[in-house]
N, C-alpha and C positions, 0 to 999 in steps of 0.2 A: 828202204825209202827213207829219206831225210825228213823228219818231222819239224825241222826248223826253217824250212823254206819260206821266204817272204812272198807275199802276193804283189802283183804289179803296183797296186795303189800304195802299199807300204813302202816299196822300193822308191817310188817317185816322191812320196812324202819325205823320206829320208834324204833323197837327193836334193829336194828343195831346201830342207833345213841345212844341209851341208853348204849349199850355195849361199844361203843367207849368212852363215857363219864366215865363209871365205870372204864375201864382200865386206863384211864388217872388219875382218882382220886386215885385208888389203887396204881398206880405207885408213885404218889406224897407222899402218906402216907408211902409207903415202903422206900422211900428215906429219910424220916424224922424220922424213928424209933430210939428210944434211946437204945433199947436192941435187941439182936440177936433173942431171942424167939419171940418177937412181929414182928420183921422183917420177920422171917420165916413164921409166920401166914399170913402176908400180901402177901408174895411171893406166898404162896399156893393159896390165893384168887385171886391174879393177874393171876396166871397160869390158874385157872379155868375160869375166865372171858375171857381170851384170847382164850381159847378153845371154849367157847360158841360163842364168836364173830366170830371165824373162821367157826363154824358150820352155823351160820346165813348167813355169807357172801357166803359160799358155796351153800346154798339153794337158795339165791338170784341169784347167777351166774347161777345155774342149770335152774332156771325158766326164765332166760333172763332179769332179772330186774337189774342186775349190770354188764353191759358188760365190759369185760376186753380185749380190742384189743391188739394184739401182737405188741410189740415195733419194730420199724424199726431199722435195724442194725446200721444205722448212729446215731440214738438217743442213743443206747446202747454204742456205741464207745465214743460218747461225754460224757456221764455220767461216764464211766470208766476213761477217760482221766481227767475229772474234779476231781474225787476223788483220783486218783493216784497222781496228782499234789498237793493235799492237805495233803499228808502224811508228817510227820515231818522228 
């Protein structure tokens, strides 16, 4: 028996981390494309990776492995104020 097997939660956590890394990498590549055709291809890949990341996140949330507590109204108001003040 293999003592190094990963549990479902560990596998999905690793998958989510991988998706986050890939979206960051594809985003950098997209920003640095020299031609529109290559940029469009990277944008397609980036969109696909974002969708996969969202699917993984959704599954983790559904299983209770990525809790997303509701924000308190005071915190929402503070964030809104911060970003409204940052507008040019």
